N, C-alpha and C positions, 0 to 999 in steps of 0.2 A: 389475193389478189394483185397481180407482178408492180413492181415499182414504176414500170413505164404506164400502165392502165392508172395507176395512184396520180401519176405526173400530169395526165389529161383528166381527171375526174371532175365532174363538177356536183355538187350536192344543192338541189332547190327544192326551196321550201315555198311549195304551192299554197297561197292561201287566200282568205276574204277579210276586210276589215274586221277588227276588234274582235278577230278569232284567238288570241292568245298567242300570235305569233312569234312576239318579241319575247314573250314569257318561255317559249319553247328554244327560240335561238341561243338566248342567255342559259338556259339549263342544257340543253344540248353543248354548248361551250364551254361549261364549269366541267359538267360530269363527264365528257369524251373528247374534250381538246378540238372541237369541231369550230373552228373558223366563223367567228360572228357573220350571219347572212345579214347584210343591210341589204336597201329596195335599191340598187342601184340602176334599177330598167327603168326610173321614173323620169319622162320627159327628156332631156336630152343629156342623162346622165351627169348629171353637174356633181355629184357628190363623188363620183368616180375622178371626174375632170379636174376637181379640187384636192384630191388625196394625192393625186399624181400628177398635178400641176400638167395638164394637157391643153391644147388650145381649144379654143371654142367652135373653130371651123373642122376639127377632126371627124370623119364621119363616124356615127355612133358605134356601127359594130367595130372598127376599127379601136375606138376607146375601149368598149367590151373587150375585146381582145387585149388589149395593153392590163385590162385589170387582171383577166384570168391569168395572165403570165406572172404579173407580179405577184398575186396572191398563192399562185400554184409554187412559185419560188420557193415563197417563205414556210407554207403549211402544206403542200403536196397537194391540196384540194382546193377549189376554186367555189366559196359557198354565194349563194345570191337568192334572196327574200323575196317574191313577186304577187302582189295585186293581179287578179285576172286582166283590169282594164291597163294596166301596165305594159304587161308581157303581152297582151294581142295588139297593144298600139304600137308596142316599139318593132316588129316583125313584121307586122302589115305594112306602117310605114316606109321600113327600109326596102320591102317588096315593090311599095307603089315608087320609091325613087329607083329604082334599078331599070336598067336600059332593056333585059330581055323580058320577057313573060314570066312569072312565078307561079308555079300551079299551086303549091301547097306552103303559103309563107312561113304558117306556124310552125310547120316541120322542119325548115331551115332553123331553127333555135335547136333543136336536138343535134345538128350537124355542128353547129358553133360552140354548144357547151361539151362537146364529146361524149365521154361516157359517163352519161349523167342519171343519177340515183336521184329519187322525188320524195319528198315527206309532205304529206295533204294534211294541214291543219284545219281544222274544223270544230265548230260549236253545234251543240246541239239544241240549244236556248236558242233561237234566232231573234224572237222578242227580246231578250237580254242583248242579244249583239246588236240588235238595230238602235236600242235606247241608247247603250255606250258609244256606238257610230255616233249618232246626231249629238251626244255631249261634246264627243272630240272635235266635230267639226265646229259647233258652236265655239270652243274654247281655242281652235286652232292649236291644241296639245295633243300629242299622239301618244307619247310616252313622257315620263317625269320621275327624274332622279332626286327630285325632293318633294316633299308633299306641299302644297299650297292650299291650304285654308280656304284661301278667298276664291280660285277659281270657280265656284259655283254659283258666284253673287250674282251675274249679270246673265245667266240662264234661263230661259222661258221655254217649256213644253209646248210642243207643237206636234199633233198628231198627223198631219200631211206629210212633215217632214221626217218623222219618226216611219211613217209607212214607205216611203220612199226609201228609206234603208233599207228596209226591210226586205223591200221587192229587189236591191240592188244585193244585196248578202244571197238570196236565195238563186238570181239571175249568175251572177260571179261563180257561185261554187257550183251550179249546175252546168257552166261553161268548161270549168276545169275537169269535171268530171267526164264531159264530151270527149275533151282532149284527149284525157288520160286512159279512156274506156277505147276509144275510136282506133287508137295507135295501138291498144295493148301492152300498154308502158307498166310495168311493175311498179306498187308505189306503196307506202306505209301511213296509215292513217292514224293521225296523234288528234284523239279528242280533249279538247279544253278540261272540258268536266273531268275526263279520266285522268288526266296530267295533272291536276290540281288535287284530285285525291288522294293519289299514289306515284308521287313523281320518279321514285326510284325504280319502278317496275315499265311505266310509258315510255321513259325517255331511254332506260336501260335496253326497251323491245326494238326501240329505235337505233340506238347505235349498234345494235347488234345487225339490225337490217342493214345501216350504212358498211360495215365491215370494222366498227370500231367497238375498243372495249370501254367499259362504264368502270370508273374509279370510285369503288366503294366508300373510302375513307373520306371524301369529299362532303362538306357541309354545304348545302346550296344555299347562298342566298341570292336575292332577287336586285338587280342592279337599279331596277324601276317600280317607283310606287302603283300599289294600285288606284286607279284612277273614280273608280266605284264609290259612291255614296248613297246618303240616305235618300238622295235625289233620283238614284237608279232605279231606286224598288217604288216611289211616288211615281214615275214617270211610267215603268213597266205594268202597276197595277191600272193606270189611267186608261194607257195602250189596250192594256187586255179588256178592259171592260169596254171601251169602245168597239174594239174587234167583236165582241160577244154581242154587242147591239146591232151592229152591222149585220152577222149572218141572222139576228133572229127575226129583224127587219125585214132581209131578204126574203128569207120565210114566209113573212105575213101574208096570204092572199091579198092584203089590198094593196101590197107595193106591187106585186107581179101584175095585177090589172091594170095598175097605173094611177091608183086613185090617190096615193101621196104624191100630190103636186099641189104648188103653191095655188093658194084662189079656190081649192075643193075643200068642203064641209065647215068647219068652222075656222078656217085659216084667212086672214084678210089678203088682198092681192099687194098690200104693201105694207110692212110693219112699221108701226108707229111706236116711235124709240127714242128715248133719252141718252144719249152718248156724253160721257164726261170724262175726262183726264184728270185724275184725282191728284197726283203726285208734284207737276211741272206746269210751267207757263214758258220757262226759258232753261234749256239745257246747257251745261257745260260740260266739255269733253274733250280728251285728246284722240287725235286721229285714229290711233292703235287702240282706241278701248270701245266700251259697249256700257249701255245705260239702259233702265227698265223702266218702261212707263207704263203705270198702273192704271185703268179705265175701268168706268161702270158701266153696265148696257141695263137699261130700264125698260120693259115692255110698259109703257104707258098706253096702247092699244085697249081696244074690248075684248080682241080675240087672240087664241095661243098661235103659236106659230109653228105648225106641224111640220116634222122633219121632210125634206126635201131632199129624194135620191136622186144623183145625175147618174149618169151612165157608168161610172167608175164604183158606183155605190157608196159615194163619200157625199152626207150632207154639206152643203154648200152654203153656211152663214160663215162670214168671218169679219175682222177687224184687221185692219190694217192702217199703216204710215206711210202717205206719201209726198215725198219733196215737193213741194210747190215749182211748178217748171216757169220758168222766166220766159220762155217762147211758149205762144197760144196754141202754135201746131205741134207743138211737142206732147206727147204722152208723159204722163207725170213720173218719175222714177218710184215703185214701190221698193220703201226700204226695210219693211217685216210686215210679216202676215201671222194672224193666230186664228184657228178655228173658234165658233162659238160652237162647244160641245154641248152643254146644258142650256137648253133653249128657255128661256125665263117666260113663266106663266104671267097671264093678267096681272100689273103690279109689281111683279117680282122683279129681282134687281138680282145680276150674275156679275161677277169680277173676270178681268180681263187683263193679260199681261203680254207686251209686245217687248221686244230686245231692240234698240236701235244699235246695229254695228254699223260703224264707219269705214272700216279700212284703213285708207290713206286720205279722207277728204281732208283738205285744208284750208277750206271756206266756209265761210258762216252760210247757214240757209234756213228756210221756214220750211214747216212740214205741216201738214193736215191728217186728222184721224177721221176715218169713215168705217159706216157699218155697211159690210157687202151682204147682198140677200140676191137669190135667182132673178136676173133681169133689172136689177139696180142699185141702189148704193146713198148711205144719206152721211153728210159731213158734220162733224161735230163743230158748233159754235165757235172753239178755241182752237185759235192756232198756237203751233207751238214751235219757237226760237232755238236753234241748234248754235251754239257759240262755240266756234272751236280754240281751243286753248294751246299753243306751240310754246314745247319745250326747247332748250336749247338745239336739241337735233332738229325738230321739225321747223325752227326759224330758219336754220343751215338750209335745209332742202327745200324751204319753199324761195329762200333768197339766191340761191344759185341757181337751181334747176328750173324752177317755177313749177313745171309739170312733174308730178310725180304719181304714178299710178301703183296698183298691188302688182307683185309678180307671180309668177306661176310655178316658181321655183318652189315646188313641195318638197323639195331633199334638204333645203333649208330650214322645211316648215314653217316657221313665223320670220318677221323681223327682216324681209326681205321685200326690197321695193325695185320699182324700171324708173330708170330718168333718163332723160335724152343724153345721147350720144354713149355712155359708157353701159347701158342698159343696165341687168340687173347687180344690183349692190346689197351684200349684206350690211345691216347698219346696228345692229344688236351691242357692240361692245362701241358704240361710237364713244368719243371721236376717231376709233380705229374702222374703219370698215373695210370690205373685202370685196375685191373686183375680180373676175376669174382671168382677166388679161393682164392684170397689174401685181395682181396680190394684196397683201395688207397694206392699207395707206392710213395716213395719219392727218385726217383735215385741219387745215388753216382757215381757220374760221376770220380772222383778222385781214388777211389779205385776199381770201375770195370776195366775190361779187358777183350782181348778178351777170350770168353767160359764163363769167371766169373762175374757174375750179382749180384752187391751189391745194397741194397737202404736201407732206414729208414723203419720200418714198426711202424706204431704208436700204436701198441699193444704191438708188440713182441721186439721193440725198433732198432732191427737191423736184416736182412735178406738177405743172401748172397746165391747162388747156382750155382754151376759148371753143366755146359749144357751137360758135358760128362758122370754127375752122376745125371739124373735128378729127382731121388726122395729122395736127401741127399739133407738137407737145413742145413745151419748154421744159429743159430740163437741165437740173445742175450736175456736172461729171467733175469731181475733183476742184471744186470751186469755179469753175468755168460755165458761165450759162450758155446753153446751146438752142438752137432753135431745130428741131427734128420732126422727120415725116415718120408716124408709127405704121407699122408694115402690120403687126398682128403677132401672136405670142403659140410658139410652138416646142413642144419637147422641154419644156420648163425656161425657156429661152424668150426674151422679146426683142423683136429685132426693130431697128430704127434705121431711117436713112437720112443722111445727110444731104439735103437738097442742092449747098453747094458744091460739095464733091463727090457727090454720089455713094460715097462710102456707105456701108451699110455696118451698122454695129449691133451687138447682140449682149444683152444683159438678163441675169436672172431676175425672177420674180421677188417683189419684196416680200419681205420675210417679217412677221410680227416679232419683236424684241420679246426676250423672254423676261416674263417679271420677278 
């Protein structure tokens, strides 16, 4: 391979969620010196913007080109990992934003990447993959460098959600295969199960495909803890049992003929049920936490509840928590839902667990428990009060910004919120926060007030912002307070204009002091 080709080459790790792609990238890097492939294509390439300190308004393809040039200059190759939804979304949206017609938007990716080499990471056991996918979504943790025994404490099994994950894995994998085979692109398959069984063999073959050499002297060690646990096995068994039952039910002539319907046979038209919440009357939790509500469901009627099969082949009995709407015209928000898989016989009791996850809700609220069945619902007699406890971080967010919402910044994984004017900010290291246009800031909780954000800026010394005047910043430069208009950030420089003199001033992003 010529040096010119290498300098323009791209390694694309095509993958699906929870397929073992992080492990593959880790071992490729350790054994063959391949640059670790991050998911740079997610959303607005926020990870790349943060890494290179690029402006938020820089077009995404320009961000991608900057990133490729930066990485190729250091490692001769650009490596990127992509899930199908991010890959498809980026290039189709870029095509939609272009002035002229684009016949093959996904084909443009190949032109942008240059000489692309593709590794396709797959997993044979899709059920295990789906369970891992749902766990990661509930936890908000996709990779972990330190084992946390408490991660599983608030997780709740949900067949429908795991089935959604199972379907998405199949669909995303089929989309990758169609893309690769339609264009007759050469690729090397890395099967997760084979890689774990014999990493030197599988990773070595992948490196050979890339034109790289395996270093046999390296003792591979993963930076990431395996997130599976005994809970994975339990969920897998329940999921597979339900799937087997679904298949046997579908094969039943009674189902095919439409006899398994509510109100047929010995099933009453309306289930008679006693629904009880066992563990709480009032819940206290922080905005970024979760809580498991334990319930009992008793069949107090005289009849059994026969499985009701809908068009998707699923039995549609479930228990859900609904936030009590303050406006009668509004539909109540469903906070969490859990399928009732084992229907109780007459007099029998079944246990149901629901996971209440708030996101960044900062206000107390009331919620109600419902048992839902085809054509109706039964409400529990007891309502649940949810009291939000605010620590220093959340008290500050509430006091200064008022409105706080969850962010779509998947590149930052978690601990990222969206606030007025400043947009997405990373609050994991509070009182240090990260904002893409300014860098690292240290909040000043003493001088901040409702609608006024004050912080230490490690480049400008101090920065204050009135939310009702979003373009005007008060900064302290060399001990001199100045009122400046913020113009934006580009190429690692923040531009400000002095409204009185018209002078444009440029300053680097604020960098977090080394500890």
